[in-house]
PyMOL Python script that loads the backbone (N, CA, C, O; Angstrom):
from pymol import cmd

cmd.read_pdbstr("""\
ATOM      1  N   MET A   1      65.796 177.433 124.065  1.00  0.00           N
ATOM      2  CA  MET A   1      65.734 176.584 122.894  1.00  0.00           C
ATOM      3  C   MET A   1      64.512 177.009 122.076  1.00  0.00           C
ATOM      4  O   MET A   1      63.414 177.157 122.611  1.00  0.00           O
ATOM      5  N   SER A   2      64.717 177.196 120.809  1.00  0.00           N
ATOM      6  CA  SER A   2      63.616 177.595 119.936  1.00  0.00           C
ATOM      7  C   SER A   2      62.729 176.395 119.614  1.00  0.00           C
ATOM      8  O   SER A   2      63.111 175.246 119.835  1.00  0.00           O
ATOM      9  N   ASP A   3      61.533 176.686 119.085  1.00  0.00           N
ATOM     10  CA  ASP A   3      60.625 175.601 118.681  1.00  0.00           C
ATOM     11  C   ASP A   3      61.254 174.722 117.618  1.00  0.00           C
ATOM     12  O   ASP A   3      61.084 173.503 117.626  1.00  0.00           O
ATOM     13  N   GLU A   4      61.984 175.348 116.701  1.00  0.00           N
ATOM     14  CA  GLU A   4      62.632 174.588 115.630  1.00  0.00           C
ATOM     15  C   GLU A   4      63.693 173.650 116.207  1.00  0.00           C
ATOM     16  O   GLU A   4      63.785 172.494 115.793  1.00  0.00           O
ATOM     17  N   ASP A   5      64.496 174.136 117.159  1.00  0.00           N
ATOM     18  CA  ASP A   5      65.502 173.288 117.797  1.00  0.00           C
ATOM     19  C   ASP A   5      64.850 172.137 118.556  1.00  0.00           C
ATOM     20  O   ASP A   5      65.355 171.014 118.556  1.00  0.00           O
ATOM     21  N   SER A   6      63.726 172.429 119.198  1.00  0.00           N
ATOM     22  CA  SER A   6      63.014 171.401 119.938  1.00  0.00           C
ATOM     23  C   SER A   6      62.507 170.307 119.005  1.00  0.00           C
ATOM     24  O   SER A   6      62.587 169.123 119.335  1.00  0.00           O
ATOM     25  N   ARG A   7      61.991 170.693 117.851  1.00  0.00           N
ATOM     26  CA  ARG A   7      61.522 169.702 116.870  1.00  0.00           C
ATOM     27  C   ARG A   7      62.678 168.843 116.366  1.00  0.00           C
ATOM     28  O   ARG A   7      62.495 167.647 116.141  1.00  0.00           O
ATOM     29  N   LYS A   8      63.856 169.421 116.185  1.00  0.00           N
ATOM     30  CA  LYS A   8      65.012 168.663 115.719  1.00  0.00           C
ATOM     31  C   LYS A   8      65.431 167.607 116.734  1.00  0.00           C
ATOM     32  O   LYS A   8      65.837 166.507 116.360  1.00  0.00           O
ATOM     33  N   VAL A   9      65.332 167.945 118.022  1.00  0.00           N
ATOM     34  CA  VAL A   9      65.713 167.002 119.069  1.00  0.00           C
ATOM     35  C   VAL A   9      64.833 165.760 119.002  1.00  0.00           C
ATOM     36  O   VAL A   9      65.328 164.643 119.149  1.00  0.00           O
ATOM     37  N   TRP A  10      63.530 165.944 118.779  1.00  0.00           N
ATOM     38  CA  TRP A  10      62.590 164.832 118.781  1.00  0.00           C
ATOM     39  C   TRP A  10      62.411 164.179 117.424  1.00  0.00           C
ATOM     40  O   TRP A  10      61.801 163.115 117.325  1.00  0.00           O
ATOM     41  N   ALA A  11      62.936 164.801 116.376  1.00  0.00           N
ATOM     42  CA  ALA A  11      62.796 164.226 115.035  1.00  0.00           C
ATOM     43  C   ALA A  11      63.717 163.025 114.895  1.00  0.00           C
ATOM     44  O   ALA A  11      64.875 163.061 115.312  1.00  0.00           O
ATOM     45  N   ARG A  12      63.199 161.985 114.317  1.00  0.00           N
ATOM     46  CA  ARG A  12      64.009 160.804 114.027  1.00  0.00           C
ATOM     47  C   ARG A  12      63.363 160.054 112.877  1.00  0.00           C
ATOM     48  O   ARG A  12      62.172 160.209 112.606  1.00  0.00           O
ATOM     49  N   ASP A  13      64.150 159.253 112.215  1.00  0.00           N
ATOM     50  CA  ASP A  13      63.628 158.458 111.120  1.00  0.00           C
ATOM     51  C   ASP A  13      62.933 157.241 111.700  1.00  0.00           C
ATOM     52  O   ASP A  13      63.581 156.311 112.180  1.00  0.00           O
ATOM     53  N   ALA A  14      61.625 157.253 111.654  1.00  0.00           N
ATOM     54  CA  ALA A  14      60.860 156.119 112.167  1.00  0.00           C
ATOM     55  C   ALA A  14      60.936 154.973 111.163  1.00  0.00           C
ATOM     56  O   ALA A  14      60.959 155.179 109.950  1.00  0.00           O
ATOM     57  N   ILE A  15      60.973 153.775 111.703  1.00  0.00           N
ATOM     58  CA  ILE A  15      60.996 152.605 110.841  1.00  0.00           C
ATOM     59  C   ILE A  15      59.570 152.317 110.416  1.00  0.00           C
ATOM     60  O   ILE A  15      58.703 152.055 111.249  1.00  0.00           O
ATOM     61  N   GLU A  16      59.335 152.367 109.123  1.00  0.00           N
ATOM     62  CA  GLU A  16      58.019 152.063 108.580  1.00  0.00           C
ATOM     63  C   GLU A  16      57.672 150.616 108.911  1.00  0.00           C
ATOM     64  O   GLU A  16      58.475 149.712 108.679  1.00  0.00           O
ATOM     65  N   SER A  17      56.494 150.400 109.446  1.00  0.00           N
ATOM     66  CA  SER A  17      56.109 149.058 109.869  1.00  0.00           C
ATOM     67  C   SER A  17      54.637 148.798 109.573  1.00  0.00           C
ATOM     68  O   SER A  17      53.804 149.689 109.737  1.00  0.00           O
ATOM     69  N   PRO A  18      54.313 147.578 109.134  1.00  0.00           N
ATOM     70  CA  PRO A  18      52.911 147.236 108.896  1.00  0.00           C
ATOM     71  C   PRO A  18      52.211 146.697 110.138  1.00  0.00           C
ATOM     72  O   PRO A  18      51.060 146.268 110.051  1.00  0.00           O
ATOM     73  N   CYS A  19      52.873 146.708 111.285  1.00  0.00           N
ATOM     74  CA  CYS A  19      52.318 146.132 112.508  1.00  0.00           C
ATOM     75  C   CYS A  19      50.972 146.768 112.843  1.00  0.00           C
ATOM     76  O   CYS A  19      50.812 147.987 112.792  1.00  0.00           O
ATOM     77  N   THR A  20      50.007 145.911 113.187  1.00  0.00           N
ATOM     78  CA  THR A  20      48.673 146.377 113.564  1.00  0.00           C
ATOM     79  C   THR A  20      48.371 146.070 115.032  1.00  0.00           C
ATOM     80  O   THR A  20      47.240 146.245 115.484  1.00  0.00           O
ATOM     81  N   ASN A  21      49.377 145.614 115.770  1.00  0.00           N
ATOM     82  CA  ASN A  21      49.245 145.220 117.171  1.00  0.00           C
ATOM     83  C   ASN A  21      48.290 144.034 117.361  1.00  0.00           C
ATOM     84  O   ASN A  21      47.716 143.864 118.437  1.00  0.00           O
ATOM     85  N   VAL A  22      48.124 143.229 116.328  1.00  0.00           N
ATOM     86  CA  VAL A  22      47.404 141.965 116.419  1.00  0.00           C
ATOM     87  C   VAL A  22      48.474 140.905 116.162  1.00  0.00           C
ATOM     88  O   VAL A  22      48.642 140.438 115.036  1.00  0.00           O
ATOM     89  N   CYS A  23      49.182 140.538 117.204  1.00  0.00           N
ATOM     90  CA  CYS A  23      50.368 139.693 117.053  1.00  0.00           C
ATOM     91  C   CYS A  23      50.037 138.238 117.387  1.00  0.00           C
ATOM     92  O   CYS A  23      50.179 137.796 118.527  1.00  0.00           O
ATOM     93  N   GLN A  24      49.594 137.511 116.369  1.00  0.00           N
ATOM     94  CA  GLN A  24      49.283 136.090 116.494  1.00  0.00           C
ATOM     95  C   GLN A  24      49.789 135.409 115.241  1.00  0.00           C
ATOM     96  O   GLN A  24      49.592 135.906 114.132  1.00  0.00           O
ATOM     97  N   ILE A  25      50.439 134.275 115.415  1.00  0.00           N
ATOM     98  CA  ILE A  25      50.978 133.549 114.275  1.00  0.00           C
ATOM     99  C   ILE A  25      50.003 132.449 113.866  1.00  0.00           C
ATOM    100  O   ILE A  25      49.617 131.615 114.684  1.00  0.00           O
ATOM    101  N   ASP A  26      49.610 132.454 112.597  1.00  0.00           N
ATOM    102  CA  ASP A  26      48.742 131.415 112.065  1.00  0.00           C
ATOM    103  C   ASP A  26      49.546 130.122 111.981  1.00  0.00           C
ATOM    104  O   ASP A  26      50.616 130.116 111.373  1.00  0.00           O
ATOM    105  N   PRO A  27      49.066 129.024 112.573  1.00  0.00           N
ATOM    106  CA  PRO A  27      49.842 127.789 112.597  1.00  0.00           C
ATOM    107  C   PRO A  27      50.024 127.157 111.217  1.00  0.00           C
ATOM    108  O   PRO A  27      50.978 126.406 111.012  1.00  0.00           O
ATOM    109  N   ASP A  28      49.143 127.440 110.278  1.00  0.00           N
ATOM    110  CA  ASP A  28      49.264 126.858 108.939  1.00  0.00           C
ATOM    111  C   ASP A  28      50.218 127.646 108.049  1.00  0.00           C
ATOM    112  O   ASP A  28      51.108 127.071 107.422  1.00  0.00           O
ATOM    113  N   THR A  29      50.032 128.950 107.997  1.00  0.00           N
ATOM    114  CA  THR A  29      50.853 129.770 107.104  1.00  0.00           C
ATOM    115  C   THR A  29      52.134 130.252 107.758  1.00  0.00           C
ATOM    116  O   THR A  29      53.074 130.648 107.069  1.00  0.00           O
ATOM    117  N   ARG A  30      52.179 130.222 109.103  1.00  0.00           N
ATOM    118  CA  ARG A  30      53.318 130.725 109.887  1.00  0.00           C
ATOM    119  C   ARG A  30      53.528 132.224 109.686  1.00  0.00           C
ATOM    120  O   ARG A  30      54.646 132.726 109.808  1.00  0.00           O
ATOM    121  N   LEU A  31      52.444 132.930 109.377  1.00  0.00           N
ATOM    122  CA  LEU A  31      52.479 134.377 109.206  1.00  0.00           C
ATOM    123  C   LEU A  31      51.652 135.030 110.301  1.00  0.00           C
ATOM    124  O   LEU A  31      50.716 134.429 110.829  1.00  0.00           O
ATOM    125  N   CYS A  32      52.002 136.262 110.637  1.00  0.00           N
ATOM    126  CA  CYS A  32      51.259 137.015 111.643  1.00  0.00           C
ATOM    127  C   CYS A  32      49.866 137.342 111.102  1.00  0.00           C
ATOM    128  O   CYS A  32      49.728 137.795 109.966  1.00  0.00           O
ATOM    129  N   LEU A  33      48.842 137.112 111.913  1.00  0.00           N
ATOM    130  CA  LEU A  33      47.469 137.397 111.503  1.00  0.00           C
ATOM    131  C   LEU A  33      47.219 138.896 111.349  1.00  0.00           C
ATOM    132  O   LEU A  33      46.315 139.300 110.617  1.00  0.00           O
ATOM    133  N   GLY A  34      48.009 139.717 112.028  1.00  0.00           N
ATOM    134  CA  GLY A  34      47.817 141.161 111.951  1.00  0.00           C
ATOM    135  C   GLY A  34      48.507 141.814 110.776  1.00  0.00           C
ATOM    136  O   GLY A  34      47.913 142.644 110.089  1.00  0.00           O
ATOM    137  N   CYS A  35      49.773 141.444 110.534  1.00  0.00           N
ATOM    138  CA  CYS A  35      50.548 142.163 109.519  1.00  0.00           C
ATOM    139  C   CYS A  35      51.024 141.292 108.361  1.00  0.00           C
ATOM    140  O   CYS A  35      51.547 141.818 107.378  1.00  0.00           O
ATOM    141  N   ALA A  36      50.856 139.985 108.452  1.00  0.00           N
ATOM    142  CA  ALA A  36      51.225 139.025 107.399  1.00  0.00           C
ATOM    143  C   ALA A  36      52.729 138.818 107.249  1.00  0.00           C
ATOM    144  O   ALA A  36      53.180 138.233 106.264  1.00  0.00           O
ATOM    145  N   ARG A  37      53.512 139.299 108.228  1.00  0.00           N
ATOM    146  CA  ARG A  37      54.958 139.039 108.160  1.00  0.00           C
ATOM    147  C   ARG A  37      55.273 137.723 108.850  1.00  0.00           C
ATOM    148  O   ARG A  37      54.531 137.266 109.719  1.00  0.00           O
ATOM    149  N   SER A  38      56.405 137.113 108.442  1.00  0.00           N
ATOM    150  CA  SER A  38      56.877 135.896 109.106  1.00  0.00           C
ATOM    151  C   SER A  38      57.592 136.274 110.395  1.00  0.00           C
ATOM    152  O   SER A  38      57.922 137.439 110.616  1.00  0.00           O
ATOM    153  N   ILE A  39      57.826 135.279 111.242  1.00  0.00           N
ATOM    154  CA  ILE A  39      58.558 135.513 112.495  1.00  0.00           C
ATOM    155  C   ILE A  39      59.940 136.088 112.190  1.00  0.00           C
ATOM    156  O   ILE A  39      60.386 137.023 112.855  1.00  0.00           O
ATOM    157  N   ASP A  40      60.617 135.532 111.186  1.00  0.00           N
ATOM    158  CA  ASP A  40      61.953 136.026 110.824  1.00  0.00           C
ATOM    159  C   ASP A  40      61.909 137.481 110.383  1.00  0.00           C
ATOM    160  O   ASP A  40      62.779 138.269 110.754  1.00  0.00           O
ATOM    161  N   GLU A  41      60.903 137.842 109.593  1.00  0.00           N
ATOM    162  CA  GLU A  41      60.776 139.230 109.141  1.00  0.00           C
ATOM    163  C   GLU A  41      60.494 140.165 110.303  1.00  0.00           C
ATOM    164  O   GLU A  41      61.049 141.262 110.377  1.00  0.00           O
ATOM    165  N   ILE A  42      59.630 139.728 111.211  1.00  0.00           N
ATOM    166  CA  ILE A  42      59.310 140.563 112.383  1.00  0.00           C
ATOM    167  C   ILE A  42      60.553 140.763 113.238  1.00  0.00           C
ATOM    168  O   ILE A  42      60.842 141.879 113.669  1.00  0.00           O
ATOM    169  N   GLY A  43      61.298 139.666 113.488  1.00  0.00           N
ATOM    170  CA  GLY A  43      62.498 139.758 114.319  1.00  0.00           C
ATOM    171  C   GLY A  43      63.597 140.616 113.723  1.00  0.00           C
ATOM    172  O   GLY A  43      64.323 141.287 114.456  1.00  0.00           O
ATOM    173  N   ALA A  44      63.730 140.605 112.408  1.00  0.00           N
ATOM    174  CA  ALA A  44      64.806 141.344 111.748  1.00  0.00           C
ATOM    175  C   ALA A  44      64.399 142.757 111.349  1.00  0.00           C
ATOM    176  O   ALA A  44      65.237 143.528 110.881  1.00  0.00           O
ATOM    177  N   TRP A  45      63.140 143.104 111.523  1.00  0.00           N
ATOM    178  CA  TRP A  45      62.599 144.349 110.985  1.00  0.00           C
ATOM    179  C   TRP A  45      63.438 145.578 111.332  1.00  0.00           C
ATOM    180  O   TRP A  45      63.706 146.401 110.457  1.00  0.00           O
ATOM    181  N   GLY A  46      63.850 145.715 112.568  1.00  0.00           N
ATOM    182  CA  GLY A  46      64.606 146.895 112.998  1.00  0.00           C
ATOM    183  C   GLY A  46      65.970 147.014 112.352  1.00  0.00           C
ATOM    184  O   GLY A  46      66.503 148.120 112.256  1.00  0.00           O
ATOM    185  N   SER A  47      66.550 145.919 111.910  1.00  0.00           N
ATOM    186  CA  SER A  47      67.877 145.972 111.309  1.00  0.00           C
ATOM    187  C   SER A  47      67.851 145.885 109.784  1.00  0.00           C
ATOM    188  O   SER A  47      68.901 145.953 109.145  1.00  0.00           O
ATOM    189  N   LEU A  48      66.675 145.737 109.200  1.00  0.00           N
ATOM    190  CA  LEU A  48      66.572 145.680 107.740  1.00  0.00           C
ATOM    191  C   LEU A  48      66.750 147.067 107.139  1.00  0.00           C
ATOM    192  O   LEU A  48      66.432 148.080 107.762  1.00  0.00           O
ATOM    193  N   SER A  49      67.260 147.089 105.929  1.00  0.00           N
ATOM    194  CA  SER A  49      67.393 148.362 105.215  1.00  0.00           C
ATOM    195  C   SER A  49      66.010 148.859 104.802  1.00  0.00           C
ATOM    196  O   SER A  49      65.076 148.066 104.690  1.00  0.00           O
ATOM    197  N   PRO A  50      65.873 150.153 104.577  1.00  0.00           N
ATOM    198  CA  PRO A  50      64.579 150.660 104.111  1.00  0.00           C
ATOM    199  C   PRO A  50      64.118 149.962 102.823  1.00  0.00           C
ATOM    200  O   PRO A  50      62.923 149.735 102.632  1.00  0.00           O
ATOM    201  N   GLU A  51      65.064 149.625 101.945  1.00  0.00           N
ATOM    202  CA  GLU A  51      64.710 148.949 100.695  1.00  0.00           C
ATOM    203  C   GLU A  51      64.152 147.556 100.979  1.00  0.00           C
ATOM    204  O   GLU A  51      63.162 147.155 100.367  1.00  0.00           O
ATOM    205  N   ALA A  52      64.767 146.818 101.891  1.00  0.00           N
ATOM    206  CA  ALA A  52      64.290 145.473 102.238  1.00  0.00           C
ATOM    207  C   ALA A  52      62.904 145.550 102.868  1.00  0.00           C
ATOM    208  O   ALA A  52      62.040 144.727 102.564  1.00  0.00           O
ATOM    209  N   ARG A  53      62.682 146.540 103.751  1.00  0.00           N
ATOM    210  CA  ARG A  53      61.364 146.703 104.357  1.00  0.00           C
ATOM    211  C   ARG A  53      60.309 147.027 103.301  1.00  0.00           C
ATOM    212  O   ARG A  53      59.195 146.507 103.350  1.00  0.00           O
ATOM    213  N   ARG A  54      60.667 147.896 102.340  1.00  0.00           N
ATOM    214  CA  ARG A  54      59.723 148.236 101.275  1.00  0.00           C
ATOM    215  C   ARG A  54      59.381 147.015 100.413  1.00  0.00           C
ATOM    216  O   ARG A  54      58.237 146.861  99.986  1.00  0.00           O
ATOM    217  N   MET A  55      60.366 146.152 100.157  1.00  0.00           N
ATOM    218  CA  MET A  55      60.106 144.941  99.377  1.00  0.00           C
ATOM    219  C   MET A  55      59.110 144.038 100.099  1.00  0.00           C
ATOM    220  O   MET A  55      58.178 143.515  99.487  1.00  0.00           O
ATOM    221  N   ILE A  56      59.313 143.859 101.408  1.00  0.00           N
ATOM    222  CA  ILE A  56      58.402 143.021 102.195  1.00  0.00           C
ATOM    223  C   ILE A  56      57.017 143.652 102.216  1.00  0.00           C
ATOM    224  O   ILE A  56      56.016 142.964 102.016  1.00  0.00           O
ATOM    225  N   MET A  57      56.954 144.959 102.459  1.00  0.00           N
ATOM    226  CA  MET A  57      55.657 145.641 102.520  1.00  0.00           C
ATOM    227  C   MET A  57      54.924 145.538 101.185  1.00  0.00           C
ATOM    228  O   MET A  57      53.698 145.436 101.156  1.00  0.00           O
ATOM    229  N   GLY A  58      55.667 145.564 100.086  1.00  0.00           N
ATOM    230  CA  GLY A  58      55.053 145.431  98.770  1.00  0.00           C
ATOM    231  C   GLY A  58      54.465 144.044  98.541  1.00  0.00           C
ATOM    232  O   GLY A  58      53.497 143.889  97.795  1.00  0.00           O
ATOM    233  N   ASP A  59      55.053 143.031  99.187  1.00  0.00           N
ATOM    234  CA  ASP A  59      54.590 141.653  99.019  1.00  0.00           C
ATOM    235  C   ASP A  59      53.430 141.296  99.951  1.00  0.00           C
ATOM    236  O   ASP A  59      52.711 140.333  99.685  1.00  0.00           O
ATOM    237  N   LEU A  60      53.233 142.042 101.023  1.00  0.00           N
ATOM    238  CA  LEU A  60      52.221 141.701 102.025  1.00  0.00           C
ATOM    239  C   LEU A  60      50.811 141.519 101.455  1.00  0.00           C
ATOM    240  O   LEU A  60      50.121 140.589 101.873  1.00  0.00           O
ATOM    241  N   PRO A  61      50.347 142.362 100.522  1.00  0.00           N
ATOM    242  CA  PRO A  61      48.991 142.167 100.000  1.00  0.00           C
ATOM    243  C   PRO A  61      48.810 140.830  99.260  1.00  0.00           C
ATOM    244  O   PRO A  61      47.680 140.373  99.083  1.00  0.00           O
ATOM    245  N   ASN A  62      49.909 140.206  98.829  1.00  0.00           N
ATOM    246  CA  ASN A  62      49.833 138.935  98.100  1.00  0.00           C
ATOM    247  C   ASN A  62      49.814 137.721  99.021  1.00  0.00           C
ATOM    248  O   ASN A  62      49.633 136.598  98.552  1.00  0.00           O
ATOM    249  N   ARG A  63      49.993 137.923 100.300  1.00  0.00           N
ATOM    250  CA  ARG A  63      50.082 136.817 101.248  1.00  0.00           C
ATOM    251  C   ARG A  63      48.717 136.457 101.799  1.00  0.00           C
ATOM    252  O   ARG A  63      47.929 137.328 102.168  1.00  0.00           O
ATOM    253  N   GLN A  64      48.446 135.159 101.849  1.00  0.00           N
ATOM    254  CA  GLN A  64      47.206 134.680 102.459  1.00  0.00           C
ATOM    255  C   GLN A  64      47.537 134.252 103.876  1.00  0.00           C
ATOM    256  O   GLN A  64      48.233 133.259 104.089  1.00  0.00           O
ATOM    257  N   VAL A  65      47.042 135.000 104.834  1.00  0.00           N
ATOM    258  CA  VAL A  65      47.393 134.765 106.228  1.00  0.00           C
ATOM    259  C   VAL A  65      46.563 133.658 106.845  1.00  0.00           C
ATOM    260  O   VAL A  65      47.114 132.798 107.533  1.00  0.00           O
ATOM    261  N   SER A  66      45.282 133.648 106.628  1.00  0.00           N
ATOM    262  CA  SER A  66      44.414 132.686 107.301  1.00  0.00           C
ATOM    263  C   SER A  66      43.301 132.241 106.372  1.00  0.00           C
ATOM    264  O   SER A  66      42.860 132.989 105.499  1.00  0.00           O
ATOM    265  N   THR A  67      42.863 131.034 106.571  1.00  0.00           N
ATOM    266  CA  THR A  67      41.747 130.514 105.777  1.00  0.00           C
ATOM    267  C   THR A  67      40.411 131.000 106.321  1.00  0.00           C
ATOM    268  O   THR A  67      39.371 130.795 105.695  1.00  0.00           O
ATOM    269  N   GLY A  68      40.437 131.635 107.467  1.00  0.00           N
ATOM    270  CA  GLY A  68      39.216 132.129 108.078  1.00  0.00           C
ATOM    271  C   GLY A  68      38.558 131.108 108.991  1.00  0.00           C
ATOM    272  O   GLY A  68      37.589 131.432 109.678  1.00  0.00           O
ATOM    273  N   LYS A  69      39.058 129.895 109.012  1.00  0.00           N
ATOM    274  CA  LYS A  69      38.500 128.872 109.888  1.00  0.00           C
ATOM    275  C   LYS A  69      39.034 129.069 111.291  1.00  0.00           C
ATOM    276  O   LYS A  69      40.214 129.365 111.484  1.00  0.00           O
ATOM    277  N   ARG A  70      38.176 128.905 112.247  1.00  0.00           N
ATOM    278  CA  ARG A  70      38.613 128.965 113.641  1.00  0.00           C
ATOM    279  C   ARG A  70      39.382 127.710 113.967  1.00  0.00           C
ATOM    280  O   ARG A  70      39.055 126.626 113.485  1.00  0.00           O
ATOM    281  N   LYS A  71      40.405 127.856 114.785  1.00  0.00           N
ATOM    282  CA  LYS A  71      41.258 126.726 115.119  1.00  0.00           C
ATOM    283  C   LYS A  71      40.972 126.158 116.506  1.00  0.00           C
ATOM    284  O   LYS A  71      41.527 125.121 116.868  1.00  0.00           O
ATOM    285  N   GLY A  72      40.132 126.804 117.276  1.00  0.00           N
ATOM    286  CA  GLY A  72      39.917 126.334 118.638  1.00  0.00           C
ATOM    287  C   GLY A  72      38.586 126.796 119.166  1.00  0.00           C
ATOM    288  O   GLY A  72      37.567 126.747 118.476  1.00  0.00           O
ATOM    289  N   GLY A  73      38.612 127.236 120.379  1.00  0.00           N
ATOM    290  CA  GLY A  73      37.385 127.683 121.001  1.00  0.00           C
ATOM    291  C   GLY A  73      36.690 126.555 121.729  1.00  0.00           C
ATOM    292  O   GLY A  73      37.249 125.473 121.907  1.00  0.00           O
ATOM    293  N   ARG A  74      35.490 126.812 122.138  1.00  0.00           N
ATOM    294  CA  ARG A  74      34.725 125.866 122.943  1.00  0.00           C
ATOM    295  C   ARG A  74      34.481 124.549 122.204  1.00  0.00           C
ATOM    296  O   ARG A  74      34.619 123.476 122.790  1.00  0.00           O
ATOM    297  N   ALA A  75      34.121 124.626 120.927  1.00  0.00           N
ATOM    298  CA  ALA A  75      33.830 123.408 120.163  1.00  0.00           C
ATOM    299  C   ALA A  75      35.045 122.482 120.108  1.00  0.00           C
ATOM    300  O   ALA A  75      34.902 121.266 120.238  1.00  0.00           O
ATOM    301  N   ALA A  76      36.220 123.039 119.921  1.00  0.00           N
ATOM    302  CA  ALA A  76      37.436 122.224 119.867  1.00  0.00           C
ATOM    303  C   ALA A  76      37.725 121.597 121.230  1.00  0.00           C
ATOM    304  O   ALA A  76      38.149 120.443 121.301  1.00  0.00           O
ATOM    305  N   ARG A  77      37.503 122.336 122.300  1.00  0.00           N
ATOM    306  CA  ARG A  77      37.737 121.792 123.651  1.00  0.00           C
ATOM    307  C   ARG A  77      36.779 120.644 123.948  1.00  0.00           C
ATOM    308  O   ARG A  77      37.163 119.660 124.580  1.00  0.00           O
ATOM    309  N   LEU A  78      35.544 120.766 123.496  1.00  0.00           N
ATOM    310  CA  LEU A  78      34.550 119.713 123.757  1.00  0.00           C
ATOM    311  C   LEU A  78      34.879 118.434 123.001  1.00  0.00           C
ATOM    312  O   LEU A  78      34.500 117.350 123.445  1.00  0.00           O
ATOM    313  N   LYS A  79      35.571 118.531 121.876  1.00  0.00           N
ATOM    314  CA  LYS A  79      35.935 117.348 121.082  1.00  0.00           C
ATOM    315  C   LYS A  79      37.110 116.590 121.685  1.00  0.00           C
ATOM    316  O   LYS A  79      37.311 115.416 121.376  1.00  0.00           O
ATOM    317  N   ARG A  80      37.891 117.249 122.543  1.00  0.00           N
ATOM    318  CA  ARG A  80      39.065 116.593 123.149  1.00  0.00           C
ATOM    319  C   ARG A  80      38.623 115.521 124.131  1.00  0.00           C
ATOM    320  O   ARG A  80      37.614 115.675 124.819  1.00  0.00           O
ATOM    321  N   PRO A  81      39.390 114.426 124.193  1.00  0.00           N
ATOM    322  CA  PRO A  81      39.075 113.421 125.206  1.00  0.00           C
ATOM    323  C   PRO A  81      39.375 113.979 126.606  1.00  0.00           C
ATOM    324  O   PRO A  81      40.302 114.774 126.762  1.00  0.00           O
ATOM    325  N   PRO A  82      38.616 113.581 127.605  1.00  0.00           N
ATOM    326  CA  PRO A  82      38.860 114.075 128.968  1.00  0.00           C
ATOM    327  C   PRO A  82      40.238 113.659 129.452  1.00  0.00           C
ATOM    328  O   PRO A  82      40.757 112.608 129.075  1.00  0.00           O
ATOM    329  N   VAL A  83      40.813 114.492 130.282  1.00  0.00           N
ATOM    330  CA  VAL A  83      42.151 114.223 130.824  1.00  0.00           C
ATOM    331  C   VAL A  83      42.069 113.515 132.133  1.00  0.00           C
ATOM    332  O   VAL A  83      43.098 113.209 132.735  1.00  0.00           O
TER     333      VAL A  83
END
""", "prot")
cmd.dss("prot")
cmd.show_as("cartoon", "prot")
cmd.util.cbc("prot")
cmd.orient("prot")
């Protein structure tokens, strides 16, 4: 098998994705903190057309994912009534 044939075997159309491997959903916006997509968009991503993916990717910079406020941590646990 030639090098060119070998490259053809491994070549495939990769699905363009904004995933940053920071997969957490903000409880207020319901968007992923890493990529700003909704759960529905993330779940359907593999079956979306390239045009639909490009539309979502174009909208991502306009989305506000988080207010920057922490939602938990030690301070939040200390405020809870004892169990």
